[in-house]
C-alpha positions, 0 to 999 in steps of 0.5 A: 432097666429101671433105676434107683432114685435117691431122695436124701436131699428131701429127707435132710430138709425135713430133718433140718440137718446139713450135709456137713453134720450128716457126713460127720455123724454118719462117718463119711466124707462130705464129698461122698455124701454129696454124691449120694445126695445128688444121685451121682453114685452107682452103689452104696454100702448097706452099712452107709445106708443103715448109718444114714437111716439111723441118724435121720430116723428113717427107713431105707424106703424113705430115701430110695425109690425105684423108677421104671424105664419107659 
């Protein structure tokens, strides 16, 4: 089974936004956003993904990538 890779860190650098600012604007804790950023989550609400995309002005596909298992 493959896995989902999150590229939130890359998008945050491109948009020049800090973890604290993004967490505040999205409405989630720094700890939870840090887990998302560092690929330490197994699930994410669509509402959270939508809020992140709205703040970062991006599409879910800019953040998510499916990686096939070899």
